[in-house]
N, CA, C and O atoms as CSV, one atom per row, in Angstrom:
chain,resi,resn,atom,element,x,y,z
A,1,UNK,N,N,109.704,-44.090,47.360
A,1,UNK,CA,C,109.711,-44.048,45.904
A,1,UNK,C,C,108.285,-43.762,45.435
A,1,UNK,O,O,107.321,-44.341,45.936
A,2,UNK,N,N,108.176,-42.863,44.471
A,2,UNK,CA,C,106.856,-42.520,43.935
A,2,UNK,C,C,106.345,-43.626,43.017
A,2,UNK,O,O,107.123,-44.345,42.390
A,3,UNK,N,N,105.054,-43.740,42.954
A,3,UNK,CA,C,104.449,-44.706,42.005
A,3,UNK,C,C,104.800,-44.234,40.595
A,3,UNK,O,O,105.072,-43.053,40.379
A,4,UNK,N,N,104.793,-45.149,39.655
A,4,UNK,CA,C,105.254,-44.881,38.303
A,4,UNK,C,C,104.612,-43.655,37.649
A,4,UNK,O,O,105.321,-42.811,37.101
A,5,UNK,N,N,103.311,-43.550,37.697
A,5,UNK,CA,C,102.672,-42.456,36.977
A,5,UNK,C,C,102.835,-41.105,37.686
A,5,UNK,O,O,102.490,-40.071,37.115
A,6,UNK,N,N,103.337,-41.097,38.883
A,6,UNK,CA,C,103.545,-39.850,39.613
A,6,UNK,C,C,104.985,-39.333,39.467
A,6,UNK,O,O,105.301,-38.234,39.923
A,7,UNK,N,N,105.834,-40.115,38.844
A,7,UNK,CA,C,107.249,-39.753,38.707
A,7,UNK,C,C,107.506,-38.906,37.476
A,7,UNK,O,O,106.814,-39.048,36.467
A,8,UNK,N,N,108.467,-38.052,37.547
A,8,UNK,CA,C,108.829,-37.229,36.385
A,8,UNK,C,C,109.402,-38.084,35.251
A,8,UNK,O,O,109.236,-37.756,34.077
A,9,UNK,N,N,110.079,-39.187,35.611
A,9,UNK,CA,C,110.610,-40.072,34.573
A,9,UNK,C,C,109.493,-40.634,33.699
A,9,UNK,O,O,109.638,-40.757,32.483
A,10,UNK,N,N,108.387,-40.970,34.334
A,10,UNK,CA,C,107.251,-41.505,33.564
A,10,UNK,C,C,106.768,-40.488,32.537
A,10,UNK,O,O,106.579,-40.812,31.365
A,11,UNK,N,N,106.569,-39.240,33.001
A,11,UNK,CA,C,106.012,-38.205,32.081
A,11,UNK,C,C,107.012,-37.874,30.987
A,11,UNK,O,O,106.612,-37.703,29.835
A,12,UNK,N,N,108.298,-37.776,31.304
A,12,UNK,CA,C,109.295,-37.494,30.276
A,12,UNK,C,C,109.327,-38.616,29.255
A,12,UNK,O,O,109.404,-38.338,28.059
A,13,UNK,N,N,109.272,-39.850,29.670
A,13,UNK,CA,C,109.291,-40.982,28.746
A,13,UNK,C,C,108.003,-41.037,27.942
A,13,UNK,O,O,108.024,-41.377,26.759
A,14,UNK,N,N,106.874,-40.703,28.577
A,14,UNK,CA,C,105.610,-40.709,27.848
A,14,UNK,C,C,105.646,-39.694,26.718
A,14,UNK,O,O,105.227,-39.992,25.599
A,15,UNK,N,N,106.143,-38.500,27.005
A,15,UNK,CA,C,106.252,-37.478,25.975
A,15,UNK,C,C,107.156,-37.930,24.844
A,15,UNK,O,O,106.847,-37.712,23.673
A,16,UNK,N,N,108.283,-38.564,25.191
A,16,UNK,CA,C,109.185,-39.082,24.165
A,16,UNK,C,C,108.539,-40.180,23.332
A,16,UNK,O,O,108.688,-40.217,22.110
A,17,UNK,N,N,107.825,-41.069,24.000
A,17,UNK,CA,C,107.138,-42.146,23.240
A,17,UNK,C,C,106.049,-41.572,22.324
A,17,UNK,O,O,105.936,-41.959,21.161
A,18,UNK,N,N,105.261,-40.656,22.860
A,18,UNK,CA,C,104.210,-40.078,22.010
A,18,UNK,C,C,104.803,-39.274,20.836
A,18,UNK,O,O,104.273,-39.291,19.725
A,19,UNK,N,N,105.899,-38.582,21.107
A,19,UNK,CA,C,106.587,-37.867,20.017
A,19,UNK,C,C,107.093,-38.839,18.986
A,19,UNK,O,O,106.992,-38.568,17.789
A,20,UNK,N,N,107.645,-39.980,19.414
A,20,UNK,CA,C,108.107,-40.988,18.458
A,20,UNK,C,C,106.985,-41.576,17.651
A,20,UNK,O,O,107.115,-41.771,16.442
A,21,UNK,N,N,105.866,-41.864,18.319
A,21,UNK,CA,C,104.706,-42.421,17.605
A,21,UNK,C,C,104.145,-41.414,16.584
A,21,UNK,O,O,103.777,-41.776,15.467
A,22,UNK,N,N,104.094,-40.143,17.004
A,22,UNK,CA,C,103.594,-39.149,16.058
A,22,UNK,C,C,104.537,-38.980,14.849
A,22,UNK,O,O,104.097,-38.883,13.703
A,23,UNK,N,N,105.833,-38.949,15.144
A,23,UNK,CA,C,106.820,-38.848,14.070
A,23,UNK,C,C,106.721,-40.029,13.147
A,23,UNK,O,O,106.784,-39.872,11.928
A,24,UNK,N,N,106.568,-41.209,13.702
A,24,UNK,CA,C,106.494,-42.415,12.877
A,24,UNK,C,C,105.189,-42.477,12.061
A,24,UNK,O,O,105.191,-42.911,10.909
A,25,UNK,N,N,104.112,-42.050,12.655
A,25,UNK,CA,C,102.813,-42.150,11.925
A,25,UNK,C,C,102.602,-41.013,10.946
A,25,UNK,O,O,101.963,-41.211,9.913
A,26,UNK,N,N,103.121,-39.824,11.238
A,26,UNK,CA,C,102.897,-38.671,10.392
A,26,UNK,C,C,104.072,-38.271,9.526
A,26,UNK,O,O,104.004,-37.320,8.747
A,27,UNK,N,N,105.151,-39.020,9.683
A,27,UNK,CA,C,106.343,-38.675,8.926
A,27,UNK,C,C,106.201,-38.881,7.427
A,27,UNK,O,O,105.557,-39.829,6.978
A,28,UNK,N,N,106.816,-37.974,6.647
A,28,UNK,CA,C,106.674,-38.074,5.190
A,28,UNK,C,C,107.661,-39.072,4.622
A,28,UNK,O,O,107.370,-39.727,3.622
A,29,UNK,N,N,108.816,-39.198,5.238
A,29,UNK,CA,C,109.838,-40.040,4.657
A,29,UNK,C,C,110.015,-41.311,5.481
A,29,UNK,O,O,109.529,-41.423,6.606
A,30,UNK,N,N,110.718,-42.249,4.892
A,30,UNK,CA,C,111.031,-43.499,5.549
A,30,UNK,C,C,111.907,-43.251,6.772
A,30,UNK,O,O,111.773,-43.916,7.800
A,31,UNK,N,N,112.814,-42.270,6.635
A,31,UNK,CA,C,113.726,-41.974,7.710
A,31,UNK,C,C,113.021,-41.430,8.974
A,31,UNK,O,O,113.373,-41.779,10.101
A,32,UNK,N,N,112.033,-40.579,8.749
A,32,UNK,CA,C,111.296,-40.040,9.905
A,32,UNK,C,C,110.449,-41.135,10.555
A,32,UNK,O,O,110.269,-41.132,11.773
A,33,UNK,N,N,109.944,-42.040,9.784
A,33,UNK,CA,C,109.207,-43.160,10.341
A,33,UNK,C,C,110.141,-44.077,11.137
A,33,UNK,O,O,109.782,-44.561,12.210
A,34,UNK,N,N,111.307,-44.303,10.615
A,34,UNK,CA,C,112.321,-45.166,11.321
A,34,UNK,C,C,112.754,-44.481,12.605
A,34,UNK,O,O,112.776,-45.112,13.661
A,35,UNK,N,N,113.100,-43.200,12.533
A,35,UNK,CA,C,113.575,-42.493,13.732
A,35,UNK,C,C,112.477,-42.417,14.774
A,35,UNK,O,O,112.750,-42.587,15.962
A,36,UNK,N,N,111.261,-42.171,14.370
A,36,UNK,CA,C,110.117,-42.153,15.308
A,36,UNK,C,C,109.893,-43.463,15.999
A,36,UNK,O,O,109.630,-43.498,17.201
A,37,UNK,N,N,109.991,-44.547,15.260
A,37,UNK,CA,C,109.851,-45.872,15.841
A,37,UNK,C,C,110.944,-46.179,16.830
A,37,UNK,O,O,110.692,-46.727,17.904
A,38,UNK,N,N,112.172,-45.821,16.461
A,38,UNK,CA,C,113.314,-46.056,17.358
A,38,UNK,C,C,113.189,-45.202,18.627
A,38,UNK,O,O,113.464,-45.674,19.730
A,39,UNK,N,N,112.773,-43.941,18.459
A,39,UNK,CA,C,112.608,-43.048,19.596
A,39,UNK,C,C,111.553,-43.605,20.554
A,39,UNK,O,O,111.772,-43.597,21.766
A,40,UNK,N,N,110.417,-44.088,20.047
A,40,UNK,CA,C,109.392,-44.612,20.915
A,40,UNK,C,C,109.873,-45.871,21.643
A,40,UNK,O,O,109.594,-46.056,22.827
A,41,UNK,N,N,110.597,-46.733,20.924
A,41,UNK,CA,C,111.081,-47.980,21.523
A,41,UNK,C,C,112.130,-47.694,22.603
A,41,UNK,O,O,112.095,-48.291,23.679
A,42,UNK,N,N,113.050,-46.791,22.314
A,42,UNK,CA,C,114.105,-46.450,23.281
A,42,UNK,C,C,113.520,-45.836,24.546
A,42,UNK,O,O,113.918,-46.192,25.655
A,43,UNK,N,N,112.583,-44.919,24.380
A,43,UNK,CA,C,111.959,-44.282,25.554
A,43,UNK,C,C,111.215,-45.328,26.411
A,43,UNK,O,O,111.361,-45.325,27.633
A,44,UNK,N,N,110.454,-46.185,25.816
A,44,UNK,CA,C,109.726,-47.197,26.558
A,44,UNK,C,C,110.650,-48.188,27.221
A,44,UNK,O,O,110.451,-48.534,28.385
A,45,UNK,N,N,111.656,-48.650,26.508
A,45,UNK,CA,C,112.610,-49.585,27.066
A,45,UNK,C,C,113.447,-49.011,28.175
A,45,UNK,O,O,113.704,-49.684,29.173
A,46,UNK,N,N,113.881,-47.772,28.017
A,46,UNK,CA,C,114.728,-47.154,29.060
A,46,UNK,C,C,113.927,-46.928,30.329
A,46,UNK,O,O,114.472,-47.057,31.426
A,47,UNK,N,N,112.671,-46.599,30.213
A,47,UNK,CA,C,111.832,-46.407,31.400
A,47,UNK,C,C,111.651,-47.718,32.116
A,47,UNK,O,O,111.746,-47.770,33.342
A,48,UNK,N,N,111.395,-48.775,31.384
A,48,UNK,CA,C,111.173,-50.098,32.011
A,48,UNK,C,C,112.437,-50.553,32.691
A,48,UNK,O,O,112.377,-51.032,33.823
A,49,UNK,N,N,113.544,-50.428,32.069
A,49,UNK,CA,C,114.844,-50.860,32.659
A,49,UNK,C,C,115.135,-50.006,33.914
A,49,UNK,O,O,115.513,-50.534,34.959
A,50,UNK,N,N,114.956,-48.705,33.791
A,50,UNK,CA,C,115.213,-47.804,34.924
A,50,UNK,C,C,114.360,-48.124,36.129
A,50,UNK,O,O,114.870,-48.180,37.248
A,51,UNK,N,N,113.082,-48.334,35.925
A,51,UNK,CA,C,112.198,-48.674,37.047
A,51,UNK,C,C,112.533,-50.021,37.649
A,51,UNK,O,O,112.450,-50.197,38.865
A,52,UNK,N,N,112.909,-50.970,36.816
A,52,UNK,CA,C,113.317,-52.291,37.341
A,52,UNK,C,C,114.543,-52.190,38.189
A,52,UNK,O,O,114.635,-52.861,39.217
A,53,UNK,N,N,115.498,-51.370,37.795
A,53,UNK,CA,C,116.714,-51.206,38.581
A,53,UNK,C,C,116.387,-50.550,39.916
A,53,UNK,O,O,116.901,-50.982,40.948
A,54,UNK,N,N,115.568,-49.542,39.924
A,54,UNK,CA,C,115.223,-48.843,41.157
A,54,UNK,C,C,114.462,-49.764,42.099
A,54,UNK,O,O,114.749,-49.795,43.296
A,55,UNK,N,N,113.521,-50.495,41.592
A,55,UNK,CA,C,112.757,-51.432,42.451
A,55,UNK,C,C,113.648,-52.549,42.978
A,55,UNK,O,O,113.489,-52.962,44.127
A,56,UNK,N,N,114.575,-53.045,42.175
A,56,UNK,CA,C,115.504,-54.073,42.608
A,56,UNK,C,C,116.421,-53.564,43.728
A,56,UNK,O,O,116.646,-54.255,44.722
A,57,UNK,N,N,116.929,-52.383,43.555
A,57,UNK,CA,C,117.787,-51.830,44.600
A,57,UNK,C,C,117.012,-51.550,45.868
A,57,UNK,O,O,117.540,-51.715,46.968
A,58,UNK,N,N,115.767,-51.130,45.731
A,58,UNK,CA,C,114.958,-50.887,46.924
A,58,UNK,C,C,114.685,-52.212,47.662
A,58,UNK,O,O,114.749,-52.260,48.890
A,59,UNK,N,N,114.389,-53.263,46.926
A,59,UNK,CA,C,114.138,-54.555,47.564
A,59,UNK,C,C,115.406,-55.098,48.226
A,59,UNK,O,O,115.341,-55.669,49.315
A,60,UNK,N,N,116.564,-54.922,47.571
A,60,UNK,CA,C,117.810,-55.350,48.161
A,60,UNK,C,C,118.117,-54.612,49.447
A,60,UNK,O,O,118.552,-55.224,50.422
A,61,UNK,N,N,117.901,-53.318,49.464
A,61,UNK,CA,C,118.090,-52.508,50.670
A,61,UNK,C,C,117.200,-52.964,51.805
A,61,UNK,O,O,117.646,-53.069,52.947
A,62,UNK,N,N,115.941,-53.234,51.497
A,62,UNK,CA,C,114.989,-53.702,52.519
A,62,UNK,C,C,115.423,-55.055,53.058
A,62,UNK,O,O,115.320,-55.298,54.261
A,63,UNK,N,N,115.912,-55.952,52.181
A,63,UNK,CA,C,116.364,-57.245,52.665
A,63,UNK,C,C,117.595,-57.106,53.558
A,63,UNK,O,O,117.736,-57.851,54.528
A,64,UNK,N,N,118.474,-56.180,53.252
A,64,UNK,CA,C,119.662,-55.978,54.077
A,64,UNK,C,C,119.276,-55.437,55.455
A,64,UNK,O,O,119.850,-55.826,56.472
A,65,UNK,N,N,118.307,-54.546,55.468
A,65,UNK,CA,C,117.846,-54.000,56.767
A,65,UNK,C,C,117.238,-55.114,57.596
A,65,UNK,O,O,117.538,-55.229,58.784
A,66,UNK,N,N,116.398,-55.932,57.001
A,66,UNK,CA,C,115.774,-57.036,57.740
A,66,UNK,C,C,116.835,-58.004,58.263
A,66,UNK,O,O,116.742,-58.469,59.399
A,67,UNK,N,N,117.831,-58.306,57.450
A,67,UNK,CA,C,118.901,-59.198,57.902
A,67,UNK,C,C,119.683,-58.587,59.078
A,67,UNK,O,O,120.024,-59.284,60.033
A,68,UNK,N,N,119.955,-57.309,58.998
A,68,UNK,CA,C,120.678,-56.646,60.081
A,68,UNK,C,C,119.874,-56.652,61.371
A,68,UNK,O,O,120.433,-56.849,62.450
A,69,UNK,N,N,118.584,-56.440,61.271
A,69,UNK,CA,C,117.742,-56.476,62.453
A,69,UNK,C,C,117.712,-57.881,63.050
A,69,UNK,O,O,117.794,-58.032,64.269
A,70,UNK,N,N,117.598,-58.906,62.213
A,70,UNK,CA,C,117.558,-60.288,62.710
A,70,UNK,C,C,118.887,-60.646,63.379
A,70,UNK,O,O,118.895,-61.307,64.418
A,71,UNK,N,N,120.024,-60.213,62.786
A,71,UNK,CA,C,121.334,-60.492,63.382
A,71,UNK,C,C,121.506,-59.786,64.713
A,71,UNK,O,O,122.101,-60.338,65.639
A,72,UNK,N,N,120.985,-58.561,64.815
A,72,UNK,CA,C,121.088,-57.797,66.047
A,72,UNK,C,C,120.277,-58.473,67.175
A,72,UNK,O,O,120.695,-58.519,68.332
A,73,UNK,N,N,119.099,-58.993,66.782
A,73,UNK,CA,C,118.264,-59.704,67.772
A,73,UNK,C,C,118.946,-60.965,68.268
A,73,UNK,O,O,118.849,-61.305,69.447
A,74,UNK,N,N,119.657,-61.682,67.345
A,74,UNK,CA,C,120.372,-62.921,67.722
A,74,UNK,C,C,121.509,-62.589,68.664
A,74,UNK,O,O,121.717,-63.287,69.657
A,75,UNK,N,N,122.251,-61.524,68.365
A,75,UNK,CA,C,123.343,-61.111,69.235
A,75,UNK,C,C,122.884,-60.685,70.606
A,75,UNK,O,O,123.527,-60.981,71.613
A,76,UNK,N,N,121.772,-59.993,70.637
A,76,UNK,CA,C,121.226,-59.528,71.918
A,76,UNK,C,C,120.725,-60.696,72.750
A,76,UNK,O,O,120.845,-60.668,73.975
A,77,UNK,N,N,120.168,-61.722,72.120
A,77,UNK,CA,C,119.620,-62.876,72.819
A,77,UNK,C,C,120.750,-63.751,73.412
A,77,UNK,O,O,120.551,-64.414,74.430
A,78,UNK,N,N,121.914,-63.747,72.780
A,78,UNK,CA,C,122.983,-64.641,73.275
A,78,UNK,C,C,123.954,-63.973,74.187
A,78,UNK,O,O,124.891,-64.611,74.666
């Protein structure tokens, strides 16, 4: 798994967040400010949730491999 800043998901979400911040700060109407704020929040939140899921699945897979190795060693010893 690539580190966060090297992944394409990071850069896509960064562009979305920056676009949302720009829209919110430079928008003429209340609606553009609202949409920009929501866009920035959704991009940041979705990236955080996505990375958490990937890291959790990776840790679970590693734990399963370690358990399988330990069980194989026990079976071989007996």
